[in-house]
N, C-alpha and C positions, 0 to 999 in steps of 0.2 A: 504494500500500500504506500502511495506517495504521501508526502506531508500535506498536499492539497486536500487530502481526504480525512485528515486527522480528526475532524469534528463531525464525522458521520455518526449517527446514533450508535451508542454502545462502544465507541472507540475511546481509548485512553492511552496514557503514556506508555504503559507496559507493552502496548502493541508495537511500539518502536523497536523493541527487542526482536520481535518476530519478523521485522522487515529486513533484517540484515542478511546478506546473501550467503555467507559461509554456512549457516545452519541449514538453509534450504538446499544448498549444494550438497552438503553431507548427506542429507536425507535422500535426495535424488539418487546419489551414488549408491547408498545403502539399499534402496528399493530395487534398483536395476541389478545390482550384484546379487541380492537375495533371490530375485525372480530367476536369474540365470542359474543359481544353485538348485532351485526347485526343479526347473525344467531339465537340468542335466543329471538329476538324481543324486545330487550331493547333500541335499538338506533332508536326510532321512534318519530314522531311528537307528538303523544298522551301523551308521558311521559314528565313530567316537567323538569327532570334532563338531563343535557348534559355532557357527558364524551368523548368529541370528539376533544379536543384541546391539542396538544403537543407544548410547547414553548421552544425555545432556545434564551436566551437573554444575552447580554453582550456588552462591549464597542466596538466602531468602530475599524475595522482593525484586529479583532480577527479571522475572517474567517467564519462568519455566512453564507454569501452567498454561499461560496464554500461548506460548510456543507450541505446546503439545496439542492444544485445540486447533491452532492455525494449521499445523502440519496435517492433521486429520481432514480439515476442510479442504486444504489444497489437494490432498490425495484424491478426494472425491470430486475435484473440479469445481469447488464452491468458492474459491478465492476469486474475486472479480478481476477483470482485466485492467490494464493501466497501472498496475502496482509494480513495485521493484522486484517482485518475485517473477521467476520464469513462468511460462505457461505450464499448466499441469501436464504430467507425463501422459503421453498417448500410448497406451498398452493394448496388446491384443488379447489380454486376459481380464476376466472379471476382477475387480478390486473389492475386497471385503475388509472391514475394520471392526475392532472391538475395543472397549475402553474399561480400564480398572482405575478407580480413583480411591487412593488411600487416605485422603485428607480426613483428619479427625478420628481415625481408627488405627489402633496398633495391632489389629488382627487381620490376617489374610483369610478371606472367605473363599476357601478353595473350591467349594462346590459352585459358588456364584461365579468364580473366574472361569471354570471350565464350561459352565452353561453359557456365559457370554461368548466364548469362542465357538461353542456349538451353534448359537444363534447366528453368529457372523457367517458361517459357512453353509447355512441351511438353504434349501431350495427344492422345488419339485424335481423328482427324478434323481435326487442326490441323497440316497440313504446312508446313514452312518450306524449300521447295526451293532457293531462291536461296542461302540461308545454307548449307544442307547440301552443295550442290555446291561452293561456294567453299571451305568447310571441308575437304572431301575432297581438293581439289587441293592446298591448303596442306599438309595433313597428309601426303599422299602424297610430297611433295617434302621437307618438313622432318623427318618422322619415318617414313620408308618402312618398311613391314613391321611397325611397331609398331601393335598394335590400339588403336582408340579406347578411352578409359577406360570402364569400366562405370559409367554414371551414370544415375540415375533421378530423375524428378520425385518430390517427397515423397509424392504419391498412389500411387506405385509404377509409373508408366508407364515403359516401357523406351525411353529417349531414344536410346541407341546403336542399338538395333534399328531405330528409325524412320529414323535417318540412313542406315544401311546399305541399307534398303529403297529410300529415295529415290535413292541413288547407283546401286544395282543396276538400278533401273527405267530411269534415264537411259542408263547404259552398255549395258544390254540392248537398248534401242530402237535404238541405233546399230549393233548387230550385232557388237560386239567379242568377245563370248563370254568375258569375263574374270570370274572370281570376285572379289567385292569384300569378302569377310570380312576381309581384311587390305588396308589401303589402301597399295598399292605404287606405285612410279613409273609403271608401265604403266597402272594404273588412273587415276592423275592425268592422264597424257597422253591417255588415252581420253576423259576428261571434257572436257578442253580442246578436243580435236578435235570432240567432239559439239557443244559450244557454238559453236565457230568455224564449223562447217558448218551451223549453224541447224537441227539435227536433233532438238531438244528438242520433246516433244509439246505442252507448255504454251505457248500463243501468247504470253501475257504474259511468261513466262520468256524466250522467245526475244527479246523486245524489251527485256530488262533489260540495258541497256548497262553498268551497273556490274559485273554478274556477269561479263561477257566480259572487261572490263578487269582485274578483280581476279584472275580465273582465269589470265589470261595472265601477270600479274606474279608470281603465286604459283608458276607453272610455271618462271619464270626465276629467281626469288630469293625463297624463302619466309622472309621476315624477320619479326620481331615486329611491325613497322609494318604489314605486310600482314595479319597476324593481327588486329591492332587494327582494321583497316579492315573486316574481316568483320562487325563490329558494325553497319555500315551496311546490309549485306545482310539481317541479322536485322530491322532496322527496316523495310526495303523489304517483307519478307514480312508483318510485323505490320500495316503500313499497308494491305495488301490484304485483310485480314480485314474482314468486315462490322463496322461500329463497335459495334453492339450486342453483338458477340461478343468484342470486344477486352477483355483483362484489364487490371486496374490492376497495373502492374509497378513494384515498388519495390526498388532495389538499395542495400544498406547497405555502405559502404566504411569500414572502421575502421582507425585508426592511419595515416592518409594521410601524416602527417609523415615517415614512413620513406622515401617516394618523392618528397617535395618537396625543392626546392633542389638544390645541387650543380650539375652541368652540365645538369640538368633533362631528360636524355634519357629517364629512366623516367617522370617526370611527363608528358612529351609523349605517351607511350602512353596513360596514363589520360585525359588531356585529349582524345585522339582518340576513345577508346571512348565517353566521356560525350557528346561533341559529336555523335557519329553515332547516339546513341540518344535522340532528343528525346522519344520516347514512354515512356521509363523515368524515374521520379523517383529521383534519386540523393540518398541521405542520408549525408553525409560527416562523420566525426568526426576531428579533427586538433588538433594543438597550435597551429597558426597558420592564419590565414585564407588562403583562395585569392585569388591576385592575377590571376586570369584576365581580369578586366574591364579590366586595365591594358593598353593597346594596345602598350606598349613592351617587354613581357616578351619576352626572347629565346627562341629555339628553338620555343616552343609555337606550333602552327599556328592554333589558334582562340582569339583573344583580342580584347578590346575591349568597351566598354560596349554597343555595338550587338548583340554576340553574347550577352553575359552580363549583362543589366541587373540581375538579382537578386543578382549577386556584388559589386556596388558596395556599400561599407560604409555608404553614405548612404541606401540604399533602405529602404523600410518595408513593401514588399509581399512576401508569401510566394509561393514559397519564397525565402529569403535567408540571410545569414550571421548567426549568433548567437554573441556572446561569452558563454561560460559563466562565471558568477560563482561566488563561494564560498557555502557554506552560511551562513545567518544564525546568529548566536550562540544565538538562542532555539531553533533546530532542534537545534543541537549539544547544548545543555543538556538538552533533552527526551530526546534519544537516550541520553545518558550516564546520566541518572536512571533511564530504563527498563532500561538494561543492568545497572545496579548490583544485584548480588545475584541475577542471573538467568542461567540457561543456562550455568553454569560460571564466571561472572564473580564476583569477590569484591565485597563492599560497597565502594562508592566514597564517600569522604568529600566534603563540599562543597569542601574545599580541593583535593582531587585533581581533581574535576570542573572546578573553575575553572582549574587549571593546564593540564589537557588542552585545554579550550576556548580558552584564550588562546594556547596554542602551535599549535593546529590551523590558525588563520586560515581556518577554513571548509573545510579539505581533508579529504574523507572518508577517504582512505587513512591519514591521520594518526590518525584515530579508531580504525580497525581495528588499526593497529600498537600504539597505546596500550593497547587492551584485551588484546592479546597479552601485553604486559609485565605487565599487572595479573593475568592468569591464572597467571603464573609465581610469584606471591607466595603463600606458605603462610599468610599472615595479612593484615591490612589493609595495602594497599599504602602505601609511604612516598611522600608528596607530592613529595619531592626527585627521585624517579625520572622525573617527568613535566614537560612544559612546554618542553623544549629544542627546538632545530630538528630538522627531519626526519632529517638525517644522524645526529645524536646519538641519535635514537630507534632508528634501525636498529642503531647500535652497541650500544645497550642491549639490544635483542632478541638480537643476536648473542652478547652476553656470557652470556645466560641459556640458550643452546643447549648441548647436549653438544658436546664438542670435535670429534668427527667431523662433526657437522652444521655447526659453524662453518666447518670446512675446506671442506665441500661448498658452503656459501653463497658463500664467496669464490671458489670455482671456478666456480660458476654465474654469478657476476657478469661473467665474462669472455666469456660467450656471449649472443647475443640469444634463443636457444632451445636446448633440450637434451632428452635423455632420461635415464632412470635409469641405464642401463648405461654410457653415455658418461661421466656424472658420476662414477660409482663407479670406473670403470677409471682415469680421469685423476687422480683424487685418491688412489687406492690404498685406498679405503674399501669397506666391504661394500655390496652392493646393498640390504640391509636398512636400513642407515643412509640410503642415498639415497632409498629409498621413504618412510621416515619424514620426511625433510627435505621431499620434494615434497608432503607433506600439510600443510605449515605455511602460515600466513597469508601469509608472504613470497612464496610460489610461486603463480602462476596457471597454470591448465590451459587450453590452447587447441587448436583443431583443426588439427593438422599431422600428415601421415602418418608422419613419422619422428622429429620432435622436438616432443612434445606439451606440454612445460612451458616456462615462462619466468618470470623475475623482472620485477616492474614496473620500468619504466625509472628511476623515481625511486629505487627501492631499489638497482638496479644502480649508478647514479651515486654513491649514498651509500657503497656498499661499495668502489667503485673509488677514491673520494677519502678513504677511512678514514685517520685519522691514525696514523702509525707508532708514536705514543706509546701507543696502545691495546694491551693484552695480546694477543699473537698476530697483530697486524695485519701485513700484508704490505708489503714495499717494492716498488718498481717492478720490481726484479730478481726478487723472488719471483713476482710476477704473470707476468713474462716466462717464467720456468721452467715455471709451471703451464700457461701458454698453449701451450708447446711440448709438454707432456704431452697436452693436449687435441688438438693436431695429430696426435700419434702415434695417439691413439684414433680420430680421424677417418680416418686412413690405414687402420687395420685394418678399420673399417666400410666404407670405400670398396672395399677389396680383396675383401670378401665378395660383392659383387654386380657383377662386371666387365661383365655384359651389360645391366644396368639403368641406362641413360644418365641418366634423370631423377633417380634416387636418387644416382648419382655426382655429378651437378651440384649437388645440394643439399649433399652432403658437402664438395665442393670450394669452394662459395660460403662456407660457414662457415669452412673452413680459410683461405681468402684473407682473410676479415675478421680472423681472429686474426693473420695476418701483418701486415696493415695497422695494427692497433691496437697491436701490440707490436714492430714492426719486425723480424719474424722472416723467415728464409729456409728454404724446404723444397724440396729437389731433387725429391723424389717428386711434389710438387704440380705443379711445372713440367712434369715428364715426363707426368703424367696429363692435364694440360690440353692438351698437344700431341697426345695420342693420342685424345682425345674426337672423335667425329664432329661436324663442323660448327664451324669456327673462329669464325664470326660468332655462333653461338648461345652458345659459351663466353664470348666477349668481353662479352656482355650481363650475365654473372653476376659479373664482377670488380669490385673497388672502382674508383673514379675514377683515371685515370692521373695520376701525378705523378713528379717526378724526385728525391724525397727518400727513398723506401723501395724495398726490393727488389721487393715486390709491385706498387708503383706503376710501376716500370720495366717489369715484366712486362705490366701492363695497357697501357702505351704500345706494347709490341710487338703485343698483340692488337688494338689500335686500328686496325691495318692492315686488319682484316677487318670493320670497321664500315661497311658500305655503300660500299666503294671498288671501283673497277674494277681489273682486273689492272695497267693502267698506273699508276693512282694508288697501288696497293700497292707497286710498285717504287719510286716516288718517296718514299713514306712510309718504307720500309726504309732507303733511302739517307740521307734526312734524319735518321733516328733514329741511324744510325751516325756522324753528325756531332756527336753530343752524348755527354757522359760516360754510360757504361752499366756496370752490374756485368758482370764477365767472362762469366758463363754466359749472360746475356741478349744481350750483344754477339755471342757465338758463335752463339746461336740465330738472331739477326737475320741474320748473314752467311750462315748455312746456308740459311735460308728464302729469302733474296735469291738465292742460287745456284740453288735449286730453281726459283724463278719465272723466272729468266733462262733456264735451260736449257729450260723448258717453252715459252718464247716464241722459241726458236731462237737464243738468244744463248749458245751453249755455250762459246765461248772465254772470255767474261767470267765465266761460271759456273765454268769450270775454274780461272781465276786465283784466284777467291775460295776455292775448295775446297782448292787447293794451299797457300794461305797458312794456312788453318785446319789442314791436315795438318802443316805445318811446326811449328806450335805444339803439336800433339798427335800426334806421330808414331806412337803406339801405338793410336790410335783405329781400331777395326775399321770403324765406320760411315764415317769419312772416307776410309779406304783404299778402301772399296767405292764410295763416291760419285765419287772421282777416277777410278777405273777405268771406272765406268759412263759418265762424261762423255767420257772418251777414246774409248770405243766409239761414242758418239753422234757424235763428230767423225770416226770412222773412221780414227783414227791407231793402226792395229793394232800396228805395231812398238813404238811407245811404250807402248801398252796392255800388251803381253806383257812388256816390260821392267819396267813398274810392278808388274804382277801377280807377276813372279818375285822382285823385290827387296823389295816391300812388300805382300804379300797380306793380305786381311782375315783376322783371327784367328778369326772365326766360320766354321766349316767350310762351311756351306751358302751363305754369302755368296760365298766363293771358288768353290764349285762352280757357282753360278748364273752368275758371270762367265765361267768356262771354257766353260759350255754356250752362252752367247750367242755367243762367238767360233766355237764349233763350228757353230752354226746358220748363221752368216754363210758358212761354208766348205762347207756342204752335209752336215754330219754331223747328220742330222735326229734320230736316236735320242738322241744326247747333248744336242742342243738342247732336246729335250722333258724329259730327265731332270733337268736343273738346276732349272728353276722348280718342278717337281713336288716335289723334295726340299726346296727352300726353303719351299714352302707347308706341307709337313708339319711342319717345324721351327717356323714362325711359329704354326701352329695349336696346337702343344703349349705355346707360351708365352702362349696366350690372345689373340693378335693376329689375330683372325679376318678383319677387313676386309682387311688387307695380305695375309694368306694367300690370300684369294679373288682378289686381283689376280694373284698368281703362278699360281694354278690356272687363271685365265683365259688367261694367256700359254701355259701348257702345253697347254690345250685348243686354242687357235688353231694352235699348231705341230703338234699331233696331227692336226688336220683337214687341214692342208696336206699332211701326210705320209700321209694316208689311213688313219690309225690311231684314228679317233674314231667315235662313233656319234651320230646325231641325238638320241637319247634323253639322252645325256650333255650335249649342248648345251642341251637344254630344262631339265635340272636346274640347269645353271650360270646360265641366264637367270633362272630363278626365284630362285636364291640372290642374284644380283646385284640383282634387283628388290627383294628383301627388305631388303638393306642399303642400297639407294639408290645403288649404284655404277653410274651410267649408262654410263660408258665400258666397264666390264667387261661390262655387258649388251650393249652394241653389239658388243664383241669376240666374245662367245658367239654372238650372232645372225649375225655374219660367218662364224664357223666353221660354223654350221649351213647357211648359204647355200652354202658351198664343198662341203659334203657332199651338198647337194641338186642340184648342177650337172646331173646327167642328167635332172632333172625341171624343165623351164624354168618351168612354172607355179608350182611350189613355191618355186623360188629367187626368182622375181619377187615372190611374196607376202612372203617373208622380207626381201628387199631393201626393200620398202615399209615393213616394220616397223622396219628399221634407220633409215630416214628419219624415222619417227614418234618414235622414241626420242631422236633427236638434238635437243638444245635449240636455241633460236634463236641462242644465243651460241657454239655449237660449229660449226666449219666442216666441210665435206665433206673427208674425208681418206683415208688408206690403206684403211680398211675398205670404204667405198663403192667406191673406185676398184679395189681388188683383185677384188671380186665382178664389177664391170662389165667389167674387162679379160678375166677368165676366161670370162665369158659371151660376150663379143665374139669371143674366139679360137675358141670352140666353133662359132660361127655364121660365122666367116670375115669378121667385120665390121672391116676394117682402119681404116676412118674413125674409129670409136669409139676404137680403140686409140691412134691418133695424137692424138686430142683429149685423152685422159686422160694420155698421155705429156707433152704440152705443159703441162697443168694441174699435174701432179705435179712436173715439173721447175721450174716457177715458184713452187712452194709454199715459203714462208719459215719454216715451223715446224720444230721439232726432228724429225729423222728417226732413230728408234731401230731396234732389231732387228725390230720388227713390220712395218716397211716392206720388209723383204728380199723376201718373196714377190711383192710388187707389182713391185719392181725386176726380179726374175728373170722374171716373166711378160712384162714389157715387152721385156726383152732377148731373150727367146725369140721374140717377135714381130718382132724386128729393130730395135727402138727403142734409143736410147742409154740408158745407165744414169742413173737419177735421182740417183745419188750422186757421179758424176764431174763435175769442173769442166769448163766449156766449153773445147773444144779438146784435152782430154786423151783418151788412148786408154782404152777400156773394158778391164778385165781379162777373161780368159776366163770364160764363163758357168759352166763346170764340168759334168762329166757327171752328177754326182749331182743338181744342181739342174735340169739339162735333163730328166732322167728324171722328176723329181717333177712338173714343170710339164706334161710330155707326158702323164703319167698323169691329171692333173686335167682336161685339155682333150680327152682322147681320146674 
């Protein structure tokens, strides 16, 4: 763009940076070189070298974001003629682009990144089956029941519809008869089984070893790392297109500095995606260069000069890394002279122009802020207002704003991104004031679904470091109090959308950053983080762990769920308890250690922990409930009844649930059903739908054993559990269904097979499978199978709760010893009520 056009709507000084020829020339060379590599077959997964990264790095405020957007528009032929830029490249291939914006977030949304790439390359007649199937398995296990986002190629092509069609075709061929409009756990399992059994129609796809490996891993543990690895499947699909049909794909990643550094776990995800997409040209803008060519960089998987020759700072071949310099003084002077007296700017004297030029040091942001000050003057601006350092410039602009907007600006500086309502509520100002502030030069608008505004980082820094000598300036304690107001605003926003997990995560990530920056504590934040589905997914959104702040300690707790096995998690919790912790986090650590111990059959150790916690908090209804529950699992019934009598849970349905569990043990089936059903109703009224569903599953299982359920009710529970991704609840509902189908051996065999399919590789055969097998064996008079299962169940070392009772009673009905009784001890009487119940099931 020429300087004659500088006052076109939406144009500002930062655009000066994007008009310089070296950057556009570097981009042109990188694009042409990359396209040549793609067409010659050099930009493929099989080759170890990657030449697909062009980097522009430099200080904040130099205009890197504007450059990134200008390059994308130029690539698409959208930069108007008559500018200093060359004409857009004329290529014989389709040009597709994608954009990742890291402003305001220290997290790499790996699945969002690969979906952006998938949308960029989409089109009719361009299937990407390997990626689509891998994505479906990951999504089904990571976000079961949640629909894929509605995303379309800019030309309007329905990408989501194409993915669903691909998945439906694959699952339909395998004969599973499942609808795939919502990607649930069962759909994910069906895809894995289809791949595992080699039943895909496409022969090439059947031979895609990476697809099988990624699908299996996604089925076991759908982590962000697996999501990032899906990028390789997209490349696999792209490489199988006829080369003449391959598009030029350019991905623009802006503000990469947000995910660089620290423990580098987030940068590791970006490194993974870029490495697995050699056919994509990545254009990165960041404050510091990438050091991926350094083979000693920790954590990152793909490093070294043999992998990234273009990222060595000594290379001269495009694409490579470019240090972005300042604007030349001549450019600055020309810009200010053209601005003088035009488009609402006052006349600028030569002295004013000189002072702005000398203070700017070539920084475009400085020029925009200086003109904002100039426009506040009712007459010729005083030269003394200009030429100071950038923080002083921000202070000067702040002084010229209305008081309400000054307060809003200081509030906005505490957040990496915000919206009008949050800003207004936290500061106690009107939304009108907030709207006017967001229209200021200080504020940038960016594409974020919930927080569309941000201050430039240089402006945020200047406001945070503002001298308390300035009128109205805040002290550290003022900032801390306002940060707490923002926390409360985020809490209200979080509570508005209890079922929208992605939105809640975005709120909680901002809240956690406020706690980290201002050493705040928020009990509601801790509780919500614990209630979110997927502890590992939550851990990714927290600040880095440390032992200095409350949120840092909480992040240390969540670190237990970052890629650790159950055994490693126990070790982590124990190690954590050996260090100083805030009281609430120490309590949570002990509580979750107890839960994990009890689940692994170490109920005595769990009981000791829970009793110690209860001694410190004798009025805690939760701890009273958990102690009683653990005593039940240990089958110490006298002690349980004494505990329940002397220290019952204060929440009525918790106490009723415990009473009903003991009643179930003793054969009072009606009361055994009533307790979990009432507890589920209470939990659902509190919005705790997932835990409510677990209680509903228990009630359904007991109803089936008592002959008081219907197959249709089981199917409803299966679908609900599938939707929420509660695999154990789904297995329980399937087991209930199999019990109800016992008179139809073919039907029960089909349901038993589905129970096996739903069980993951890490879940052992247990009471569900054994109960169905024993009841079927009793109906057929198959004593050998009964004896085999009796031996297996007796030798099982997992925790045996109330769900095991029907299995125990069925085995004892068949003359086998109780699975609950220690060796050499006499079994208690079976009881007439349980004998009648089992007889009815096997009659």
